[in-house]
PAKOLTI-502448 format. One record per residue (C-alpha): residue in three letters; chain; z, y, x. Coordinates in Angstrom, 2 decimals, decimal comma, always signed. Layout:
N
SITE   rest   kette        zz        yy        xx
SITE    ALA       A         Z         Y         X
...
This chain:
378
SITE   rest   kette        zz        yy        xx
SITE    UNK       A    +62,12    +13,26    -13,75
SITE    UNK       A    +58,57    +13,65    -12,56
SITE    UNK       A    +57,06    +17,10    -12,10
SITE    UNK       A    +54,13    +17,73    -14,40
SITE    UNK       A    +51,66    +20,63    -14,29
SITE    UNK       A    +49,58    +22,01    -17,09
SITE    UNK       A    +46,47    +21,83    -14,90
SITE    UNK       A    +45,69    +20,27    -11,52
SITE    UNK       A    +42,59    +21,42     -9,64
SITE    UNK       A    +41,23    +18,99     -7,04
SITE    UNK       A    +39,26    +20,93     -4,43
SITE    UNK       A    +40,30    +24,52     -3,77
SITE    UNK       A    +37,02    +25,74     -2,32
SITE    UNK       A    +34,52    +28,03     -3,99
SITE    UNK       A    +34,75    +27,00     -7,65
SITE    UNK       A    +38,20    +25,44     -7,50
SITE    UNK       A    +39,98    +28,42     -5,98
SITE    UNK       A    +38,33    +30,74     -8,49
SITE    UNK       A    +39,35    +28,44    -11,35
SITE    UNK       A    +42,91    +28,39    -10,05
SITE    UNK       A    +43,02    +32,18     -9,94
SITE    UNK       A    +41,71    +32,56    -13,49
SITE    UNK       A    +44,14    +29,96    -14,79
SITE    UNK       A    +47,10    +31,50    -12,98
SITE    UNK       A    +46,25    +34,92    -14,41
SITE    UNK       A    +46,73    +33,37    -17,86
SITE    UNK       A    +50,21    +32,19    -16,93
SITE    UNK       A    +49,13    +28,55    -16,61
SITE    UNK       A    +51,28    +26,24    -14,51
SITE    UNK       A    +48,52    +25,18    -12,11
SITE    UNK       A    +48,46    +23,17     -8,90
SITE    UNK       A    +45,54    +23,41     -6,46
SITE    UNK       A    +45,01    +20,46     -4,09
SITE    UNK       A    +42,76    +20,57     -1,05
SITE    UNK       A    +42,19    +18,09     +1,76
SITE    UNK       A    +42,14    +21,01     +4,22
SITE    UNK       A    +43,40    +24,64     +4,19
SITE    UNK       A    +40,87    +26,89     +2,46
SITE    UNK       A    +38,85    +28,70     +3,52
SITE    UNK       A    +37,82    +26,05     +6,03
SITE    UNK       A    +34,78    +24,57     +7,75
SITE    UNK       A    +34,73    +21,14     +6,07
SITE    UNK       A    +32,94    +21,89     +2,81
SITE    UNK       A    +30,22    +24,23     +1,62
SITE    UNK       A    +31,71    +27,73     +1,77
SITE    UNK       A    +32,02    +28,59     +5,46
SITE    UNK       A    +29,58    +30,38     +7,73
SITE    UNK       A    +30,55    +33,98     +6,88
SITE    UNK       A    +27,89    +34,88     +4,27
SITE    UNK       A    +26,15    +33,68     +1,13
SITE    UNK       A    +23,29    +35,31     -0,74
SITE    UNK       A    +23,52    +36,63     -4,28
SITE    UNK       A    +20,18    +37,03     -6,06
SITE    UNK       A    +19,76    +38,21     -9,65
SITE    UNK       A    +16,07    +37,59    -10,36
SITE    UNK       A    +16,27    +33,86     -9,97
SITE    UNK       A    +13,51    +31,60     -8,65
SITE    UNK       A    +15,44    +28,46     -9,59
SITE    UNK       A    +15,08    +29,31    -13,26
SITE    UNK       A    +15,64    +32,09    -15,79
SITE    UNK       A    +18,57    +30,18    -17,28
SITE    UNK       A    +20,67    +31,26    -14,29
SITE    UNK       A    +20,19    +35,02    -14,71
SITE    UNK       A    +22,92    +35,74    -17,31
SITE    UNK       A    +25,34    +33,62    -15,29
SITE    UNK       A    +24,65    +35,37    -11,99
SITE    UNK       A    +24,81    +38,85    -13,53
SITE    UNK       A    +28,23    +38,01    -14,93
SITE    UNK       A    +29,25    +36,56    -11,57
SITE    UNK       A    +28,26    +39,82     -9,86
SITE    UNK       A    +30,48    +41,76    -12,26
SITE    UNK       A    +33,40    +39,45    -11,53
SITE    UNK       A    +32,93    +39,79     -7,76
SITE    UNK       A    +33,17    +43,56     -8,13
SITE    UNK       A    +36,33    +43,15    -10,19
SITE    UNK       A    +37,82    +40,90     -7,52
SITE    UNK       A    +37,06    +43,55     -4,90
SITE    UNK       A    +38,89    +46,15     -6,98
SITE    UNK       A    +41,85    +43,85     -7,62
SITE    UNK       A    +42,36    +42,82     -3,99
SITE    UNK       A    +41,04    +45,85     -2,11
SITE    UNK       A    +38,84    +43,56     +0,00
SITE    UNK       A    +35,15    +44,09     +0,75
SITE    UNK       A    +33,39    +41,02     -0,56
SITE    UNK       A    +29,84    +42,21     -1,34
SITE    UNK       A    +27,18    +44,05     +0,66
SITE    UNK       A    +24,24    +45,52     -1,22
SITE    UNK       A    +21,60    +44,63     +1,35
SITE    UNK       A    +18,86    +43,90     -1,14
SITE    UNK       A    +17,06    +40,56     -0,99
SITE    UNK       A    +13,47    +40,20     +0,22
SITE    UNK       A    +11,55    +37,12     -0,89
SITE    UNK       A     +8,39    +36,21     +1,02
SITE    UNK       A     +5,67    +33,72     +0,21
SITE    UNK       A     +2,11    +33,24     -0,95
SITE    UNK       A     +1,19    +35,11     -4,11
SITE    UNK       A     +0,94    +31,82     -6,00
SITE    UNK       A     +4,38    +30,57     -4,89
SITE    UNK       A     +5,98    +28,95     -7,93
SITE    UNK       A     +9,41    +30,10     -6,74
SITE    UNK       A     +8,33    +33,73     -6,40
SITE    UNK       A     +6,49    +33,61     -9,71
SITE    UNK       A     +9,65    +32,38    -11,45
SITE    UNK       A    +11,63    +35,13     -9,75
SITE    UNK       A     +9,12    +37,73    -10,97
SITE    UNK       A     +9,16    +36,29    -14,49
SITE    UNK       A    +12,96    +36,35    -14,66
SITE    UNK       A    +13,00    +39,97    -13,46
SITE    UNK       A    +10,59    +40,93    -16,22
SITE    UNK       A    +12,48    +39,06    -18,94
SITE    UNK       A    +15,83    +40,59    -18,01
SITE    UNK       A    +14,46    +43,99    -16,90
SITE    UNK       A    +15,78    +43,65    -13,37
SITE    UNK       A    +14,52    +45,89    -10,56
SITE    UNK       A    +12,05    +43,99     -8,38
SITE    UNK       A     +9,39    +45,53     -6,15
SITE    UNK       A     +6,23    +43,56     -5,35
SITE    UNK       A     +4,96    +44,45     -1,89
SITE    UNK       A     +1,83    +43,54     +0,04
SITE    UNK       A     +2,14    +42,28     +3,60
SITE    UNK       A     +1,41    +45,67     +5,19
SITE    UNK       A     +3,99    +47,33     +2,95
SITE    UNK       A     +6,64    +44,81     +4,01
SITE    UNK       A     +5,96    +45,41     +7,69
SITE    UNK       A     +5,95    +49,18     +7,28
SITE    UNK       A     +9,32    +49,18     +5,52
SITE    UNK       A    +10,96    +46,66     +7,88
SITE    UNK       A     +9,36    +46,91    +11,35
SITE    UNK       A    +11,37    +43,92    +12,56
SITE    UNK       A     +9,41    +41,48    +10,42
SITE    UNK       A     +5,88    +40,16    +10,86
SITE    UNK       A     +4,22    +38,79     +7,72
SITE    UNK       A     +0,99    +36,80     +7,29
SITE    UNK       A     -1,74    +38,85     +5,60
SITE    UNK       A     -1,91    +36,54     +2,59
SITE    UNK       A     +1,82    +36,76     +1,85
SITE    UNK       A     +3,60    +39,08     -0,55
SITE    UNK       A     +7,14    +40,35     -0,69
SITE    UNK       A     +9,43    +40,54     -3,73
SITE    UNK       A    +12,27    +42,94     -2,99
SITE    UNK       A    +15,33    +43,09     -5,22
SITE    UNK       A    +17,31    +46,19     -4,22
SITE    UNK       A    +20,46    +45,59     -6,29
SITE    UNK       A    +21,38    +42,21     -4,82
SITE    UNK       A    +22,68    +41,25     -1,39
SITE    UNK       A    +25,28    +39,08     +0,28
SITE    UNK       A    +28,84    +37,89     -0,26
SITE    UNK       A    +31,37    +37,34     +2,51
SITE    UNK       A    +32,07    +33,78     +1,45
SITE    UNK       A    +35,29    +33,04     +3,32
SITE    UNK       A    +36,69    +36,44     +2,34
SITE    UNK       A    +35,91    +35,57     -1,29
SITE    UNK       A    +37,91    +32,36     -1,02
SITE    UNK       A    +40,83    +34,23     +0,57
SITE    UNK       A    +40,72    +36,85     -2,19
SITE    UNK       A    +40,89    +34,27     -4,99
SITE    UNK       A    +43,61    +32,43     -3,09
SITE    UNK       A    +45,62    +35,66     -2,95
SITE    UNK       A    +45,19    +36,20     -6,70
SITE    UNK       A    +46,09    +32,60     -7,57
SITE    UNK       A    +49,27    +32,60     -5,51
SITE    UNK       A    +50,29    +36,06     -6,67
SITE    UNK       A    +50,18    +34,84    -10,27
SITE    UNK       A    +52,24    +31,72     -9,60
SITE    UNK       A    +49,76    +28,99     -8,75
SITE    UNK       A    +50,90    +26,33     -6,29
SITE    UNK       A    +48,59    +25,27     -3,44
SITE    UNK       A    +48,96    +21,93     -1,73
SITE    UNK       A    +46,90    +21,89     +1,49
SITE    UNK       A    +46,01    +19,03     +3,84
SITE    UNK       A    +46,37    +16,67     +0,90
SITE    UNK       A    +43,60    +14,25     -0,01
SITE    UNK       A    +43,10    +13,16     -3,60
SITE    UNK       A    +42,36     +9,43     -3,58
SITE    UNK       A    +42,19     +8,29     -7,20
SITE    UNK       A    +42,60     +9,47    -10,79
SITE    UNK       A    +44,40     +7,56    -13,54
SITE    UNK       A    +43,76     +8,61    -17,13
SITE    UNK       A    +46,47     +8,68    -19,82
SITE    UNK       A    +46,34     +9,56    -23,48
SITE    UNK       A    +48,38    +12,69    -22,80
SITE    UNK       A    +47,11    +13,67    -19,35
SITE    UNK       A    +46,22    +12,38    -15,90
SITE    UNK       A    +47,83    +11,17    -12,70
SITE    UNK       A    +46,32    +12,01     -9,33
SITE    UNK       A    +47,13     +9,72     -6,43
SITE    UNK       A    +47,08    +11,54     -3,11
SITE    UNK       A    +47,85    +10,54     +0,45
SITE    UNK       A    +51,21    +12,27     -0,04
SITE    UNK       A    +52,20    +10,82     -3,39
SITE    UNK       A    +51,34    +10,92     -7,07
SITE    UNK       A    +51,00    +14,09     -9,17
SITE    UNK       A    +50,74    +14,55    -12,91
SITE    UNK       A    +49,14    +17,08    -15,26
SITE    UNK       A    +48,09    +17,59    -18,83
SITE    UNK       A    +44,56    +18,51    -17,71
SITE    UNK       A    +42,45    +18,12    -14,59
SITE    UNK       A    +39,60    +20,08    -13,00
SITE    UNK       A    +37,66    +18,36    -10,23
SITE    UNK       A    +35,74    +20,66     -7,91
SITE    UNK       A    +35,50    +18,38     -4,90
SITE    UNK       A    +31,98    +19,07     -3,72
SITE    UNK       A    +30,59    +16,18     -1,67
SITE    UNK       A    +33,57    +13,99     -2,64
SITE    UNK       A    +33,04    +14,37     -6,40
SITE    UNK       A    +31,15    +11,11     -6,81
SITE    UNK       A    +33,81     +9,05     -5,03
SITE    UNK       A    +36,50    +10,31     -7,43
SITE    UNK       A    +34,52     +9,07    -10,44
SITE    UNK       A    +33,23     +5,61     -9,47
SITE    UNK       A    +33,08     +4,63    -13,13
SITE    UNK       A    +30,39     +7,27    -13,78
SITE    UNK       A    +28,03     +6,27    -10,94
SITE    UNK       A    +26,95     +9,89    -10,55
SITE    UNK       A    +23,57    +10,30     -8,79
SITE    UNK       A    +24,85    +12,82     -6,23
SITE    UNK       A    +23,64    +13,15     -2,63
SITE    UNK       A    +25,99    +14,65     -0,02
SITE    UNK       A    +23,77    +16,30     +2,58
SITE    UNK       A    +24,40    +17,58     +6,12
SITE    UNK       A    +22,81    +20,98     +6,78
SITE    UNK       A    +22,88    +23,43     +9,67
SITE    UNK       A    +22,60    +27,20    +10,05
SITE    UNK       A    +22,11    +29,16    +13,24
SITE    UNK       A    +22,61    +32,68    +14,54
SITE    UNK       A    +20,15    +34,21    +17,02
SITE    UNK       A    +20,71    +37,25    +19,20
SITE    UNK       A    +19,20    +40,27    +17,45
SITE    UNK       A    +18,75    +44,01    +17,83
SITE    UNK       A    +20,93    +45,69    +15,19
SITE    UNK       A    +18,70    +48,78    +15,23
SITE    UNK       A    +16,01    +46,62    +13,61
SITE    UNK       A    +17,97    +43,87    +11,87
SITE    UNK       A    +21,46    +45,22    +11,25
SITE    UNK       A    +23,27    +45,88     +7,98
SITE    UNK       A    +21,78    +48,92     +6,29
SITE    UNK       A    +18,45    +48,43     +8,06
SITE    UNK       A    +17,37    +44,92     +7,13
SITE    UNK       A    +17,70    +42,91     +3,90
SITE    UNK       A    +18,94    +39,45     +3,16
SITE    UNK       A    +15,81    +37,32     +2,89
SITE    UNK       A    +14,18    +34,04     +1,97
SITE    UNK       A    +10,74    +32,61     +2,74
SITE    UNK       A     +9,08    +30,12     +0,42
SITE    UNK       A     +6,72    +28,37     +2,82
SITE    UNK       A     +4,66    +25,22     +2,16
SITE    UNK       A     +7,05    +22,29     +2,30
SITE    UNK       A    +10,21    +24,20     +3,20
SITE    UNK       A    +12,22    +27,25     +2,18
SITE    UNK       A    +14,11    +29,33     +4,73
SITE    UNK       A    +16,75    +31,97     +4,16
SITE    UNK       A    +18,95    +34,33     +6,11
SITE    UNK       A    +20,86    +37,57     +6,41
SITE    UNK       A    +20,85    +40,85     +8,31
SITE    UNK       A    +22,31    +40,89    +11,77
SITE    UNK       A    +26,08    +41,29    +11,84
SITE    UNK       A    +27,44    +42,10    +15,30
SITE    UNK       A    +24,12    +41,35    +16,96
SITE    UNK       A    +23,41    +37,96    +15,38
SITE    UNK       A    +20,74    +37,21    +12,75
SITE    UNK       A    +21,59    +34,18    +10,61
SITE    UNK       A    +18,90    +31,78     +9,41
SITE    UNK       A    +18,88    +28,38     +7,75
SITE    UNK       A    +16,60    +25,96     +5,96
SITE    UNK       A    +17,14    +24,95     +2,37
SITE    UNK       A    +15,45    +21,60     +2,87
SITE    UNK       A    +16,17    +20,38     +6,40
SITE    UNK       A    +19,06    +17,97     +6,96
SITE    UNK       A    +20,03    +14,44     +6,03
SITE    UNK       A    +22,03    +12,38     +3,55
SITE    UNK       A    +25,52    +11,55     +4,81
SITE    UNK       A    +28,86    +10,05     +3,93
SITE    UNK       A    +31,13    +13,13     +3,80
SITE    UNK       A    +33,97    +11,20     +5,42
SITE    UNK       A    +31,82    +10,11     +8,36
SITE    UNK       A    +29,58    +13,14     +8,93
SITE    UNK       A    +29,42    +14,59    +12,44
SITE    UNK       A    +30,39    +18,24    +12,05
SITE    UNK       A    +29,50    +19,23    +15,59
SITE    UNK       A    +26,40    +21,44    +15,76
SITE    UNK       A    +23,95    +19,94    +18,21
SITE    UNK       A    +25,10    +16,38    +17,60
SITE    UNK       A    +21,78    +15,63    +15,91
SITE    UNK       A    +18,53    +16,21    +17,83
SITE    UNK       A    +17,01    +18,31    +15,04
SITE    UNK       A    +20,01    +20,54    +14,30
SITE    UNK       A    +18,05    +23,62    +15,31
SITE    UNK       A    +14,91    +22,13    +13,80
SITE    UNK       A    +12,12    +24,55    +12,93
SITE    UNK       A    +14,37    +27,59    +12,92
SITE    UNK       A    +13,47    +28,85    +16,39
SITE    UNK       A     +9,78    +28,61    +15,48
SITE    UNK       A    +10,34    +30,51    +12,25
SITE    UNK       A    +12,16    +33,25    +14,15
SITE    UNK       A     +9,33    +33,48    +16,68
SITE    UNK       A     +6,73    +33,63    +13,92
SITE    UNK       A     +8,38    +36,14    +11,58
SITE    UNK       A    +10,97    +38,08    +13,59
SITE    UNK       A     +9,39    +39,27    +16,86
SITE    UNK       A    +12,39    +41,44    +17,75
SITE    UNK       A    +14,85    +38,54    +17,61
SITE    UNK       A    +15,51    +36,62    +20,81
SITE    UNK       A    +15,48    +32,87    +20,68
SITE    UNK       A    +18,92    +32,95    +22,25
SITE    UNK       A    +21,17    +30,79    +20,11
SITE    UNK       A    +24,51    +32,54    +19,68
SITE    UNK       A    +26,07    +29,87    +17,49
SITE    UNK       A    +25,29    +27,09    +15,05
SITE    UNK       A    +27,33    +25,49    +12,28
SITE    UNK       A    +27,23    +22,37    +10,13
SITE    UNK       A    +28,03    +22,40     +6,43
SITE    UNK       A    +27,85    +19,99     +3,51
SITE    UNK       A    +25,91    +20,48     +0,32
SITE    UNK       A    +25,57    +18,06     -2,58
SITE    UNK       A    +22,31    +17,63     -4,44
SITE    UNK       A    +21,82    +16,61     -8,04
SITE    UNK       A    +18,46    +14,97     -8,88
SITE    UNK       A    +17,15    +18,17    -10,52
SITE    UNK       A    +18,98    +20,68     -8,25
SITE    UNK       A    +20,85    +22,11    -11,25
SITE    UNK       A    +24,64    +22,34    -11,51
SITE    UNK       A    +27,19    +20,02    -13,06
SITE    UNK       A    +29,72    +21,63    -15,42
SITE    UNK       A    +30,97    +19,25    -18,08
SITE    UNK       A    +33,84    +17,15    -19,37
SITE    UNK       A    +34,33    +13,53    -18,48
SITE    UNK       A    +32,53    +11,61    -21,25
SITE    UNK       A    +35,58     +9,43    -21,99
SITE    UNK       A    +38,45    +11,74    -21,06
SITE    UNK       A    +38,32    +15,19    -22,63
SITE    UNK       A    +41,21    +16,43    -20,51
SITE    UNK       A    +39,07    +16,20    -17,35
SITE    UNK       A    +36,50    +18,84    -16,38
SITE    UNK       A    +33,98    +18,12    -13,62
SITE    UNK       A    +32,82    +21,25    -11,81
SITE    UNK       A    +29,92    +22,21    -10,08
SITE    UNK       A    +27,92    +20,20     -7,68
SITE    UNK       A    +25,68    +23,08     -6,80
SITE    UNK       A    +22,66    +21,82     -4,83
SITE    UNK       A    +22,87    +24,49     -2,09
SITE    UNK       A    +22,59    +27,54     -4,34
SITE    UNK       A    +25,95    +27,73     -6,07
SITE    UNK       A    +28,33    +29,96     -4,15
SITE    UNK       A    +27,16    +33,19     -5,77
SITE    UNK       A    +28,21    +31,76     -9,15
SITE    UNK       A    +31,73    +30,75     -8,12
SITE    UNK       A    +33,42    +33,69     -9,81
SITE    UNK       A    +31,73    +33,00    -13,16
SITE    UNK       A    +32,19    +29,24    -12,91
SITE    UNK       A    +35,89    +29,73    -12,18
SITE    UNK       A    +36,22    +31,78    -15,36
SITE    UNK       A    +34,22    +29,20    -17,32
SITE    UNK       A    +36,54    +26,45    -16,06
SITE    UNK       A    +39,56    +28,40    -17,27
SITE    UNK       A    +38,01    +29,00    -20,69
SITE    UNK       A    +36,98    +25,37    -21,19
SITE    UNK       A    +40,35    +24,09    -20,02
SITE    UNK       A    +42,55    +26,45    -22,04
SITE    UNK       A    +40,39    +27,29    -25,06
SITE    UNK       A    +37,88    +24,45    -25,27
SITE    UNK       A    +34,81    +26,69    -25,19
SITE    UNK       A    +32,98    +29,38    -23,25
SITE    UNK       A    +30,51    +32,05    -24,27
SITE    UNK       A    +28,26    +31,30    -21,29
SITE    UNK       A    +25,41    +28,84    -21,84
SITE    UNK       A    +26,24    +25,75    -19,77
SITE    UNK       A    +24,10    +23,28    -21,72
SITE    UNK       A    +21,62    +22,91    -18,80
SITE    UNK       A    +24,47    +21,68    -16,60
SITE    UNK       A    +25,56    +18,71    -18,72
SITE    UNK       A    +26,72    +15,43    -17,28
SITE    UNK       A    +24,60    +13,50    -19,76
SITE    UNK       A    +21,33    +14,60    -18,19
SITE    UNK       A    +22,43    +13,24    -14,79
SITE    UNK       A    +23,44     +9,88    -16,19
SITE    UNK       A    +19,98     +9,58    -17,75
SITE    UNK       A    +18,42    +10,33    -14,37
SITE    UNK       A    +20,58     +7,82    -12,49
């Protein structure tokens, strides 16, 4: 007699592990499958930290979702006793007419979120470690900060397993077969069966649904850590930050143990996730413009590279998420190809996945993340 689960989750990274934890809390017989052993360095969640912003430059539609996600991260901290969030504040920098900053300011006004608008001299006075062009402004959000991303995955893994979820690591999902009463998942270790399926496979999502021809772009990105003076840039002294510059957006975090992290939202290249070179420095532009940005904006940071890492992100054509059912198989939920800004939402998206899977609906507005819009854009 074959073993059948109520729900299988393919991809136990950011969204998948959270979904597994929420399902297991409800007493669901759930199996999580991952090609590696999460948290790991083969997807989109490694590299120690991720930013969580509330006033949202990517669009006001994200604000209710991220505020709920913040609440759920705090609840996860209380449940597990692990420190997952640091309230560093987030400083956005750019020209006064930056569309991204203007959307952030508009979303703060609409949702009455604390956001300070600072002139260049005010930024430099408050944070002596930063040098800002005279025609730039700062938008400082004091209530936001950073998440310890790998710790978040471990915390949801702990919750999922404590409530009875099964986790199958180092197991690659290869194909999905649809049945009237469920699904079968073929893996490199055999076939598995479930009533319902959640796919949260990041860069591999498109390959699991060849029939949908999803317009998704797996993308190789790098982040680096430079040697920094913690008296200027350390936690408690320096915020998480982003810079909306002409043609490229940069982001980073306070120094932790003498290393300031910085990355580019836009730099990188399209890749096959099964063939990507994960070794930092393998590509001639892995450091790219980052050293120049550090020299320009952070005069107290040495250009001594302490470490660099490679990660995968997956872009949709409009940079918005994907949270929707398979158009022909209601028992299958496709979760969130997040276009390099999704980790902060993982807690809320995990809960949404549980609600859609068990109850068929969610109170959160996920209409902007429909599959139909992507198929029109393909």
